[in-house]
C-alpha positions, 0 to 999 in steps of 0.5 A, a space after each residue: 494512494 498506493 502505487 503511482 499513476 504509472 500503474 494506471 498507464 501500464 494497466 491501460 496499455 495491457 488492456 489496449 494490447 489485450 483487446 487489440 491482439 484478440 480482436 484484430 484478426 476478426 474485425 475491421 481496423 477502425 472498430 479494433 482501434 475504438 474498442 482497444 481505446 475503450 478497453 484501455 480506458 476501462 483498464 485505466 479506471 479499474 487500476 485507479 479503483 484498485 489502487 484507491 481500495 488498497 490505500 483505503 484498506 491500508 489506511 483502515 488497518 493503520 487506524 489502530 496503530 496510534 494506540 499501540 505506538 502510544 503505549 510503546 512511546 511511553 516505554 521508549 521515553 522511559 528507556 531514553 531517560 533511564 531509571 528514576 534513580 540512575 542514568 543506566 537502562 536495565 537490560 531486562 527492561 529493554 529486552 521486554 520492550 523490544 520483544 513486545 515491539 517485535 510481536 506486533 
């Protein structure tokens, strides 16, 4: 999941405080506390759902990555082994591969 559990707690604290500050002057303290706790819980769950959605979106966008990496992996293996006839790596070939990696 994207982020950590602490983000959920921060959202809960923000929801609790927001509700508490806005409703304290006009309601009874017990009602304010109950509403603040419920608000904090709702904010906590909302943060969890947002974090889950972000992780899901990022995972979906990385699904196309293995094919691209696979193509470049062959190029990188070629660079590591060098040319078939010599042990040196051609600088133009290296530049081409690096440029293709930077374009993504």
